Backbone as ProteinMPNN parsed JSONL, in Angstrom:
{"seq_chain_A": "MQTAIRKDMILNVDVVDLLNQQIMLEQKASSKYLAMASWCDQKELRNSASYFYNQAEEERTHMMKIFKFINDNGGSALSPTVSEITHEFESLRAIFEASLNAEIEVTQSIHHIFKTARQVNDFTSEIFLQWFVTEQAEEEEKVRDILDLIDLMGDMPLKMIDERIPKE", "coords_chain_A": {"N_chain_A": [[0.855, -1.169, 0.0], [0.639, 2.161, -0.865], [1.686, 5.019, 0.831], [1.03, 8.342, 1.375], [3.077, 10.818, 2.708], [3.8, 13.485, 4.988], [6.366, 15.973, 5.279], [8.922, 15.266, 7.616], [7.567, 13.336, 9.189], [6.668, 11.764, 12.211], [6.008, 9.159, 12.583], [6.602, 5.726, 11.714], [6.795, 4.66, 8.357], [6.001, 2.071, 7.521], [4.461, 1.296, 9.685], [2.417, 3.165, 9.523], [1.218, 2.309, 7.136], [0.21, -0.163, 8.049], [-1.528, 0.781, 10.017], [-3.366, 2.11, 8.397], [-4.473, -0.097, 7.125], [-5.677, -1.166, 9.354], [-7.63, 0.731, 9.836], [-9.387, 0.141, 7.747], [-10.13, -2.448, 8.557], [-11.435, -1.929, 10.987], [-13.608, -0.418, 10.048], [-14.842, -2.358, 8.497], [-15.555, -4.177, 10.504], [-17.41, -2.581, 11.853], [-19.387, -2.393, 9.875], [-20.107, -5.095, 9.666], [-21.239, -5.438, 12.192], [-23.454, -3.758, 11.958], [-24.961, -5.196, 10.103], [-25.494, -7.453, 11.636], [-26.997, -6.301, 13.689], [-29.229, -5.525, 12.238], [-30.272, -8.032, 11.462], [-30.966, -9.025, 13.989], [-32.868, -7.103, 14.744], [-34.886, -7.661, 12.866], [-35.737, -10.055, 13.863], [-36.923, -9.355, 16.172], [-35.286, -9.208, 18.398], [-34.461, -7.285, 20.583], [-32.568, -6.406, 22.606], [-30.215, -7.641, 21.742], [-30.015, -6.479, 19.214], [-29.622, -3.781, 19.972], [-27.19, -4.081, 21.297], [-25.498, -4.768, 19.121], [-25.803, -2.507, 17.461], [-24.586, -0.624, 19.111], [-22.013, -1.731, 19.193], [-21.276, -1.432, 16.504], [-21.087, 1.352, 16.317], [-19.039, 1.767, 18.159], [-16.856, 0.493, 16.9], [-16.623, 2.138, 14.678], [-15.87, 4.474, 15.966], [-13.368, 3.666, 16.905], [-12.083, 3.379, 14.451], [-12.069, 6.058, 13.581], [-10.478, 7.196, 15.549], [-7.963, 6.088, 15.005], [-7.645, 7.033, 12.396], [-7.532, 9.843, 12.774], [-5.267, 9.944, 14.431], [-3.198, 9.145, 12.682], [-3.237, 11.271, 10.772], [-2.782, 13.466, 12.483], [-0.176, 13.081, 13.176], [1.482, 13.458, 11.023], [1.119, 11.656, 8.957], [-0.835, 10.177, 6.295], [-4.036, 9.424, 6.393], [-6.134, 6.913, 5.043], [-9.277, 6.741, 3.455], [-11.597, 4.215, 4.118], [-12.966, 1.443, 2.196], [-15.636, -0.843, 2.063], [-16.765, -4.098, 1.41], [-18.712, -7.037, 0.62], [-20.226, -7.991, 2.946], [-21.791, -10.137, 5.185], [-25.232, -10.747, 5.554], [-26.951, -12.596, 6.42], [-27.694, -14.98, 8.884], [-27.477, -18.004, 10.811], [-28.357, -18.338, 13.424], [-28.843, -16.869, 16.704], [-26.687, -17.529, 18.305], [-24.807, -18.106, 16.315], [-24.391, -15.565, 15.288], [-23.135, -14.265, 17.446], [-20.871, -15.845, 17.599], [-19.688, -15.187, 15.159], [-19.21, -12.535, 15.74], [-17.306, -12.781, 17.804], [-15.23, -13.955, 16.317], [-14.669, -11.819, 14.586], [-13.739, -9.936, 16.439], [-11.463, -11.253, 17.39], [-9.933, -11.267, 15.052], [-9.466, -8.507, 14.762], [-8.039, -8.054, 17.131], [-5.708, -9.62, 16.681], [-4.634, -8.219, 14.54], [-4.144, -5.688, 15.699], [-2.226, -6.448, 17.605], [-0.184, -7.246, 15.862], [0.464, -4.813, 14.613], [1.305, -3.367, 16.845], [3.538, -4.878, 17.636], [5.146, -4.51, 15.373], [5.518, -1.723, 15.478], [7.021, -1.571, 17.802], [9.316, -2.997, 17.009], [10.434, -1.316, 15.094], [11.022, 0.905, 16.491], [9.024, 2.872, 16.736], [7.841, 4.701, 18.838], [5.762, 6.456, 19.41], [3.53, 5.421, 18.044], [3.438, 2.922, 19.278], [2.797, 3.549, 21.961], [0.312, 4.787, 21.543], [-1.141, 2.579, 20.608], [-1.367, 0.953, 22.843], [-3.725, 1.41, 24.304], [-5.622, 0.256, 22.58], [-4.877, -2.439, 22.68], [-5.615, -3.176, 25.299], [-8.347, -2.584, 25.15], [-9.245, -4.43, 23.212], [-8.898, -6.867, 24.548], [-10.891, -6.621, 26.477], [-13.158, -6.493, 24.802], [-13.199, -9.021, 23.553], [-13.581, -10.63, 25.821], [-16.136, -9.801, 26.618], [-17.802, -10.751, 24.537], [-17.305, -13.493, 24.715], [-18.421, -13.976, 27.236], [-21.128, -13.546, 26.66], [-21.576, -15.634, 24.835], [-21.183, -17.777, 26.592], [-23.391, -17.35, 28.258], [-25.499, -17.827, 26.444], [-25.035, -20.525, 25.951], [-25.458, -21.551, 28.542], [-28.164, -21.059, 28.877], [-29.281, -22.677, 27.057], [-31.876, -24.402, 25.55], [-33.791, -22.439, 25.831], [-36.374, -20.08, 24.949], [-35.656, -17.719, 22.325], [-36.3, -15.03, 22.895], [-36.191, -14.931, 25.685], [-33.51, -15.415, 26.132], [-32.457, -13.22, 24.79], [-33.331, -11.132, 26.421], [-31.468, -11.159, 28.416], [-29.135, -10.363, 27.329], [-26.588, -7.983, 27.406], [-27.072, -4.55, 26.591], [-24.963, -3.064, 25.757]], "CA_chain_A": [[0.0, 0.0, 0.0], [1.401, 3.4, -0.913], [1.253, 5.993, 1.818], [1.539, 9.699, 1.214], [3.507, 11.328, 4.007], [4.264, 14.857, 5.057], [7.764, 16.132, 5.698], [9.238, 15.085, 9.028], [6.58, 12.518, 9.889], [7.29, 11.093, 13.345], [5.613, 7.756, 12.544], [7.259, 4.864, 10.742], [5.958, 4.496, 7.166], [5.399, 0.728, 7.528], [3.417, 1.301, 10.714], [1.296, 3.93, 8.959], [0.526, 1.401, 6.207], [-0.556, -1.118, 8.859], [-2.631, 1.519, 10.641], [-4.386, 2.322, 7.361], [-5.175, -1.377, 6.987], [-6.513, -1.301, 10.551], [-8.801, 1.581, 9.598], [-10.301, -0.647, 6.927], [-10.616, -3.559, 9.371], [-12.395, -1.369, 11.944], [-14.821, -0.074, 9.3], [-15.475, -3.625, 8.129], [-16.189, -4.686, 11.722], [-18.596, -1.75, 12.07], [-20.398, -2.805, 8.89], [-20.585, -6.416, 10.075], [-22.122, -5.268, 13.339], [-24.726, -3.213, 11.475], [-25.712, -6.314, 9.508], [-25.948, -8.281, 12.75], [-28.071, -5.549, 14.351], [-30.406, -5.604, 11.369], [-30.812, -9.387, 11.587], [-31.61, -9.107, 15.304], [-34.08, -6.269, 14.673], [-35.9, -8.392, 12.105], [-36.207, -11.177, 14.695], [-37.454, -8.758, 17.398], [-34.322, -9.421, 19.48], [-34.143, -5.87, 20.809], [-31.317, -6.203, 23.338], [-29.119, -8.029, 20.853], [-29.912, -5.427, 18.195], [-28.981, -2.624, 20.616], [-25.792, -4.45, 21.524], [-24.74, -4.685, 17.868], [-25.755, -1.106, 17.033], [-23.544, 0.006, 19.928], [-20.715, -2.238, 18.737], [-20.994, -0.797, 15.21], [-20.639, 2.716, 16.593], [-17.747, 1.681, 18.836], [-15.835, 0.185, 15.886], [-16.446, 3.35, 13.881], [-15.101, 5.378, 16.816], [-11.981, 3.19, 16.858], [-11.567, 3.731, 13.13], [-11.81, 7.495, 13.539], [-9.358, 7.464, 16.452], [-6.752, 5.751, 14.248], [-7.614, 7.956, 11.257], [-7.073, 11.136, 13.272], [-3.904, 9.755, 14.922], [-2.291, 9.163, 11.524], [-3.166, 12.628, 10.224], [-2.199, 14.381, 13.474], [1.248, 12.8, 13.343], [2.216, 13.658, 9.79], [0.802, 10.668, 7.933], [-2.026, 10.404, 5.48], [-5.015, 8.357, 6.605], [-6.891, 6.584, 3.835], [-10.69, 6.436, 3.685], [-11.805, 2.792, 3.804], [-14.136, 0.937, 1.481], [-16.007, -2.156, 2.587], [-17.696, -4.877, 0.587], [-18.884, -8.444, 0.994], [-20.684, -8.157, 4.316], [-22.864, -11.123, 5.315], [-26.448, -10.256, 6.21], [-27.752, -13.758, 6.82], [-27.097, -15.766, 9.954], [-28.268, -19.184, 11.152], [-28.918, -18.275, 14.772], [-28.262, -15.853, 17.574], [-25.355, -18.024, 18.688], [-23.934, -17.941, 15.146], [-24.04, -14.146, 15.197], [-22.142, -13.95, 18.469], [-19.628, -16.518, 17.199], [-19.114, -14.335, 14.117], [-18.729, -11.353, 16.439], [-16.056, -13.153, 18.463], [-14.22, -14.114, 15.268], [-14.29, -10.476, 14.133], [-12.929, -9.325, 17.498], [-10.162, -11.927, 17.385], [-9.212, -10.755, 13.887], [-9.023, -7.154, 15.09], [-6.998, -8.189, 18.155], [-4.479, -10.094, 16.049], [-4.101, -7.125, 13.738], [-3.596, -4.69, 16.632], [-0.98, -7.012, 18.152], [0.828, -7.206, 14.8], [0.906, -3.418, 14.445], [2.04, -3.037, 18.068], [4.838, -5.552, 17.55], [5.902, -3.831, 14.323], [5.904, -0.407, 15.997], [8.1, -1.807, 18.766], [10.518, -3.428, 16.292], [11.023, -0.204, 14.329], [11.18, 2.019, 17.43], [7.984, 3.894, 16.561], [7.314, 4.772, 20.202], [4.496, 7.189, 19.379], [2.478, 4.462, 17.669], [3.355, 1.873, 20.302], [2.049, 4.086, 23.1], [-1.068, 4.957, 21.068], [-1.783, 1.263, 20.45], [-1.571, 0.287, 24.132], [-5.156, 1.503, 24.628], [-6.332, -0.717, 21.745], [-4.566, -3.775, 23.19], [-6.492, -3.368, 26.455], [-9.741, -2.551, 24.657], [-9.563, -5.689, 22.526], [-9.054, -7.921, 25.564], [-12.231, -6.416, 27.048], [-14.163, -6.816, 23.787], [-13.266, -10.48, 23.418], [-14.177, -11.173, 27.042], [-17.568, -9.491, 26.604], [-18.481, -11.67, 23.616], [-17.215, -14.839, 25.294], [-19.423, -14.041, 28.314], [-22.444, -13.696, 26.04], [-21.65, -17.011, 24.328], [-21.391, -18.63, 27.774], [-24.795, -17.157, 28.652], [-26.328, -18.539, 25.463], [-24.854, -21.959, 26.22], [-26.101, -21.873, 29.821], [-29.623, -20.981, 28.742], [-29.65, -23.835, 26.25], [-33.034, -24.423, 24.652], [-34.771, -21.411, 26.207], [-36.79, -19.255, 23.802], [-34.723, -16.638, 21.992], [-36.682, -13.789, 23.585], [-35.693, -15.009, 27.065], [-32.055, -15.251, 26.047], [-32.216, -11.838, 24.382], [-33.556, -10.259, 27.559], [-30.296, -11.199, 29.284], [-27.981, -9.815, 26.588], [-26.363, -6.566, 27.726], [-27.277, -3.68, 25.429], [-23.703, -2.433, 25.34]], "C_chain_A": [[0.902, 1.233, 0.0], [0.824, 4.383, 0.085], [1.883, 7.334, 1.507], [1.914, 10.207, 2.598], [3.924, 12.782, 3.884], [5.716, 14.877, 5.526], [7.886, 15.963, 7.216], [8.17, 14.328, 9.807], [7.274, 11.772, 11.022], [6.942, 9.602, 13.4], [6.424, 7.001, 11.499], [6.296, 4.601, 9.578], [5.279, 3.119, 7.154], [4.276, 0.636, 8.562], [2.195, 2.074, 10.21], [0.511, 3.061, 7.971], [-0.339, 0.4, 6.972], [-1.734, -0.435, 9.554], [-3.738, 1.817, 9.638], [-5.154, 1.024, 7.084], [-6.105, -1.597, 8.181], [-7.768, -0.436, 10.43], [-9.839, 0.807, 8.795], [-10.934, -1.783, 7.74], [-11.655, -3.078, 10.381], [-13.703, -0.997, 11.24], [-15.574, -1.333, 8.885], [-16.187, -4.233, 9.336], [-17.46, -3.895, 12.018], [-19.721, -2.163, 11.124], [-20.964, -4.184, 9.214], [-21.577, -6.295, 11.22], [-23.455, -4.644, 12.942], [-25.586, -4.307, 10.856], [-26.269, -7.225, 10.602], [-27.105, -7.607, 13.492], [-29.359, -5.631, 13.536], [-31.072, -6.973, 11.484], [-31.566, -9.523, 12.913], [-32.896, -8.282, 15.343], [-35.212, -7.004, 13.959], [-36.508, -9.535, 12.903], [-36.798, -10.69, 16.016], [-36.569, -9.032, 18.616], [-33.709, -8.062, 19.82], [-32.831, -5.643, 21.558], [-30.118, -6.546, 22.474], [-28.918, -6.987, 19.761], [-29.219, -4.197, 18.773], [-27.498, -2.881, 20.853], [-24.978, -4.258, 20.242], [-24.726, -3.273, 17.279], [-24.664, -0.364, 17.813], [-22.149, -0.444, 19.503], [-20.325, -1.602, 17.406], [-20.452, 0.616, 15.42], [-19.268, 2.72, 17.266], [-16.618, 1.403, 17.837], [-15.57, 1.397, 15.004], [-15.619, 4.373, 14.667], [-13.632, 4.971, 16.832], [-11.33, 3.579, 15.529], [-11.184, 5.209, 13.081], [-10.642, 7.889, 14.443], [-8.029, 7.198, 15.73], [-6.562, 6.732, 13.089], [-7.013, 9.298, 11.683], [-5.623, 11.047, 13.772], [-2.895, 9.829, 13.769], [-2.116, 10.585, 11.01], [-2.503, 13.608, 11.19], [-0.688, 14.22, 13.604], [2.019, 12.776, 12.025], [1.957, 12.659, 8.69], [-0.418, 11.073, 7.138], [-2.964, 9.211, 5.651], [-5.84, 8.166, 5.337], [-8.319, 6.192, 4.198], [-10.979, 5.003, 3.242], [-13.018, 2.544, 2.932], [-14.381, -0.484, 1.978], [-16.978, -2.819, 1.621], [-17.808, -6.275, 1.17], [-19.195, -8.649, 2.472], [-21.856, -9.14, 4.317], [-24.031, -10.511, 6.072], [-27.342, -11.39, 6.693], [-26.991, -14.578, 7.85], [-28.038, -16.905, 10.326], [-28.992, -19.046, 12.484], [-28.282, -17.133, 15.539], [-26.858, -16.271, 18.002], [-24.369, -17.834, 17.536], [-23.497, -16.485, 14.982], [-22.961, -13.803, 16.22], [-20.822, -14.681, 18.213], [-18.922, -15.698, 16.121], [-18.532, -13.058, 14.733], [-17.396, -11.646, 17.132], [-14.937, -13.316, 17.443], [-13.739, -12.764, 14.747], [-13.404, -9.795, 15.168], [-11.535, -9.947, 17.551], [-9.317, -11.436, 16.208], [-8.66, -9.354, 14.15], [-7.89, -7.205, 16.118], [-5.676, -8.618, 17.538], [-3.818, -9.003, 15.222], [-3.47, -6.051, 14.624], [-2.274, -5.186, 17.206], [0.147, -6.954, 17.115], [1.36, -5.778, 14.614], [1.749, -2.993, 15.643], [3.453, -3.609, 18.013], [5.731, -4.866, 16.508], [6.392, -2.472, 14.812], [7.073, -0.55, 16.971], [9.405, -2.151, 18.045], [11.215, -2.289, 15.568], [11.196, 1.056, 15.179], [10.234, 3.188, 17.155], [7.232, 3.984, 17.894], [5.967, 5.483, 20.26], [3.348, 6.238, 19.054], [2.316, 3.381, 18.729], [2.536, 2.349, 21.501], [0.579, 4.275, 22.725], [-1.808, 3.622, 21.049], [-2.023, 0.534, 21.767], [-3.042, 0.308, 24.544], [-5.942, 0.453, 23.855], [-6.085, -2.152, 22.219], [-5.495, -4.099, 24.364], [-7.95, -3.451, 26.029], [-10.124, -3.875, 24.01], [-9.712, -6.852, 23.505], [-10.442, -7.834, 26.187], [-13.323, -6.828, 26.065], [-14.315, -8.325, 23.617], [-13.935, -11.107, 24.637], [-15.693, -10.969, 27.058], [-18.331, -10.474, 25.711], [-18.426, -13.1, 24.15], [-18.224, -15.022, 26.426], [-20.825, -14.23, 27.747], [-22.608, -15.098, 25.476], [-21.842, -18.003, 25.468], [-22.838, -18.549, 28.248], [-25.727, -17.929, 27.728], [-26.232, -20.04, 25.702], [-25.56, -22.373, 27.509], [-27.622, -21.919, 29.708], [-30.168, -22.063, 27.816], [-30.825, -23.631, 25.321], [-34.112, -23.412, 25.012], [-35.174, -20.643, 24.949], [-35.833, -18.081, 23.589], [-35.037, -15.351, 22.729], [-36.151, -13.785, 25.017], [-34.177, -14.844, 27.101], [-31.732, -13.785, 25.75], [-32.38, -10.867, 25.549], [-32.343, -10.181, 28.484], [-29.021, -10.699, 28.604], [-27.791, -8.353, 26.988], [-26.478, -5.713, 26.466], [-25.994, -3.007, 24.953], [-22.524, -3.304, 25.595]], "O_chain_A": [[1.834, 1.318, 0.8], [-0.393, 4.555, 0.168], [3.103, 7.456, 1.391], [1.154, 10.042, 3.552], [4.343, 13.243, 2.822], [6.214, 13.907, 6.098], [7.058, 16.454, 7.983], [7.901, 14.651, 10.964], [8.35, 11.208, 10.824], [7.531, 8.864, 14.189], [6.875, 7.584, 10.513], [5.111, 4.349, 9.799], [4.101, 3.019, 6.81], [3.264, -0.027, 8.332], [1.061, 1.664, 10.454], [-0.72, 3.076, 7.972], [-1.482, 0.143, 6.593], [-2.815, -1.015, 9.664], [-4.918, 1.781, 9.987], [-6.359, 1.058, 6.834], [-7.193, -2.152, 8.031], [-8.845, -0.833, 10.876], [-11.026, 0.819, 9.123], [-12.131, -2.044, 7.622], [-12.655, -3.759, 10.605], [-14.785, -1.235, 11.776], [-16.804, -1.365, 8.919], [-17.298, -4.747, 9.207], [-18.477, -4.478, 12.394], [-20.876, -2.269, 11.536], [-22.162, -4.418, 9.055], [-22.618, -6.953, 11.231], [-24.485, -4.969, 13.533], [-26.799, -4.341, 11.061], [-27.395, -7.709, 10.495], [-28.073, -8.264, 13.874], [-30.446, -5.789, 14.092], [-32.295, -7.064, 11.59], [-32.668, -10.069, 12.954], [-33.897, -8.716, 15.913], [-36.36, -6.97, 14.402], [-37.645, -9.938, 12.66], [-37.136, -11.496, 16.883], [-37.063, -9.08, 19.743], [-32.597, -7.737, 19.404], [-32.056, -4.766, 21.177], [-29.12, -5.826, 22.473], [-27.784, -6.65, 19.42], [-28.328, -3.631, 18.139], [-26.661, -2.005, 20.637], [-23.902, -3.66, 20.269], [-23.738, -2.88, 16.66], [-23.912, 0.426, 17.242], [-21.217, 0.359, 19.457], [-19.158, -1.267, 17.204], [-19.481, 1.021, 14.781], [-18.433, 3.577, 16.977], [-15.55, 2.008, 17.921], [-14.428, 1.657, 14.625], [-14.769, 5.057, 14.097], [-12.749, 5.827, 16.78], [-10.19, 4.041, 15.487], [-10.109, 5.565, 12.599], [-9.902, 8.82, 14.127], [-7.09, 7.987, 15.833], [-5.452, 7.2, 12.838], [-6.104, 9.818, 11.037], [-4.839, 11.972, 13.561], [-1.866, 10.496, 13.876], [-0.992, 11.054, 10.832], [-1.747, 14.483, 10.765], [-0.002, 15.121, 14.088], [3.075, 12.152, 11.924], [2.509, 12.787, 7.598], [-0.954, 12.17, 7.293], [-2.715, 8.128, 5.121], [-6.194, 9.127, 4.654], [-8.546, 5.415, 5.125], [-10.645, 4.619, 2.121], [-13.971, 3.323, 2.926], [-13.443, -1.225, 2.274], [-17.888, -2.183, 1.089], [-17.085, -6.639, 2.097], [-18.501, -9.396, 3.163], [-22.8, -8.99, 3.541], [-23.851, -9.847, 7.093], [-28.379, -11.148, 7.311], [-25.796, -14.835, 7.702], [-29.254, -16.787, 10.176], [-30.095, -19.565, 12.66], [-27.317, -16.516, 15.088], [-25.949, -15.443, 18.052], [-23.222, -17.444, 17.759], [-22.364, -16.211, 14.583], [-21.985, -13.128, 15.893], [-19.761, -14.175, 18.579], [-17.703, -15.531, 16.162], [-17.491, -12.566, 14.298], [-16.465, -10.845, 17.051], [-13.816, -12.864, 17.677], [-12.549, -12.58, 14.494], [-12.423, -9.144, 14.81], [-10.543, -9.242, 17.736], [-8.115, -11.215, 16.357], [-7.519, -9.055, 13.798], [-6.899, -6.485, 15.991], [-4.634, -8.038, 17.842], [-2.593, -8.877, 15.205], [-2.38, -5.562, 14.326], [-1.307, -4.428, 17.283], [1.291, -6.65, 17.452], [2.565, -5.572, 14.475], [2.781, -2.341, 15.484], [4.431, -2.92, 18.304], [6.925, -4.668, 16.736], [7.547, -2.109, 14.589], [8.001, 0.259, 16.961], [10.471, -1.662, 18.417], [12.439, -2.288, 15.438], [11.479, 2.134, 14.657], [10.605, 4.35, 17.323], [6.148, 3.425, 18.056], [5.12, 5.136, 21.083], [2.313, 6.256, 19.721], [1.199, 2.972, 19.043], [1.677, 1.619, 21.996], [-0.305, 3.952, 23.519], [-2.975, 3.552, 21.434], [-2.809, -0.413, 21.807], [-3.547, -0.679, 25.078], [-6.838, -0.18, 24.415], [-6.988, -2.987, 22.164], [-6.089, -5.176, 24.409], [-8.694, -4.307, 26.508], [-11.221, -4.382, 24.243], [-10.559, -7.723, 23.31], [-11.095, -8.855, 26.4], [-14.31, -7.449, 26.462], [-15.431, -8.84, 23.545], [-14.761, -12.01, 24.501], [-16.441, -11.859, 27.464], [-19.389, -10.971, 26.097], [-19.406, -13.837, 24.044], [-18.816, -16.093, 26.566], [-21.621, -14.991, 28.296], [-23.674, -15.696, 25.622], [-22.588, -18.971, 25.324], [-23.439, -19.565, 28.598], [-26.642, -18.61, 28.191], [-27.241, -20.744, 25.658], [-26.19, -23.43, 27.56], [-28.28, -22.724, 30.367], [-31.37, -22.33, 27.796], [-30.783, -22.796, 24.418], [-35.242, -23.525, 24.537], [-34.401, -20.564, 23.994], [-35.279, -17.528, 24.539], [-34.119, -14.646, 23.15], [-35.707, -12.748, 25.509], [-33.635, -14.204, 28.002], [-30.854, -13.19, 26.374], [-31.642, -9.886, 25.649], [-32.214, -9.229, 29.254], [-27.962, -10.623, 29.228], [-28.736, -7.567, 26.918], [-26.027, -6.119, 25.395], [-25.955, -2.443, 23.859], [-21.394, -2.916, 25.3]]}, "name": "protein", "num_of_chains": 1, "seq": "MQTAIRKDMILNVDVVDLLNQQIMLEQKASSKYLAMASWCDQKELRNSASYFYNQAEEERTHMMKIFKFINDNGGSALSPTVSEITHEFESLRAIFEASLNAEIEVTQSIHHIFKTARQVNDFTSEIFLQWFVTEQAEEEEKVRDILDLIDLMGDMPLKMIDERIPKE"}
């Protein structure tokens, strides 16, 4: 990926390229969560829909945080495009499994960028990414807790399970 940079950029060019890829990944996660929210809305699963609408907004906020960080530090953030988002799901459990997979993908990407920033002595990016490392651990835990709840409730009606899903 080609990155336009300003004179005297304090960030490493390779890290900026990875951060631009992360912007795309965050936008894709936001779009996935919107599709999940829509599916839940159609099934009258209001808490789950609220949860995914909130997650979509949170991912967009992460994207914008990275976007602004790149531009504020002399780089050039690239506007993401997203395609090929799934809108059909087999079950509520399948949606939360897909959510966990998306969070794991984001976590792995953040860890890779963090490691790269450390290797090239891009301390500014490394410090910036520390917040994301912690955030991703929390996000994965939240989804795993919901999957545990779904498993514990077993064959209960979806509405009863949905009532126990945290909205955020």
